[in-house]
C-alpha angles and dihedrals in degrees: 000000000000094000105073114184126205110241125199123219093270090061095249122132113248094226088063094228099102102050115154115239111215117299098325114143117241114248122212126193121242095248092056092049092048089050091052092048092050091049092050090049090050091051092049092049093048090048091051091048092050091048091050091048090049092053091050093049091046091052091050091049092050090049091050092049090050090052091051093055115096123227091261092053091048090051090048091053090049090050091052090049091050091047091054090049090049091050090051092049092047090051092051092047090051090050091051090049090052091048090052092049090050093047091048091051098047098046109111095013091106097233118180096220117020094187092057092046090049091053092048091049092048089052090053092045092058089076094048121095098197117040116197141133094281094050093049092045090051091051091048091052091048090048091052090051096045098040109030091163088075090066119078112234116242097184100065120055121176091224092059092077122199097310125081113238123226112233101224130154117265103260130182122237091255092054092050091048090050090052092051092050092049092050092054094055 
């Protein structure tokens, strides 16, 4: 790899000695390939050794920095860590509260896909400052008006056929006969 040749944009060597001839594959001798493999192995091993050394030095540096910190600074770091955990827990609690408000508002509305509706409502709630029952209910009503395909229809049933059915009480034959006789009198 010590002899580096200058190559022009067409891929031809500038010294003119190494011009490719057609589409013939280049052939390398076994010694050259072994040399390249050994060199690549050496590079990989040195890279791994450097990475290991870097990790060791980084660990030592972190340990030294930790020793330099006073008790007050250590407590301050712990406080920052606890504050970040508290913020994460508060965020999750707020998300759960919003999920519960959404679930409470969509129950009984006969939506086809509750997950989709929940995502659409959450998207609308991002713009709201105050999130409460009324806000979520208003968004649900707007969603029903703007996207009626999300609500399952209760009026049409494939088993109804083409004829409307009269919704009468289930009466026995004797009851129906008694009604007919009363109406004739």
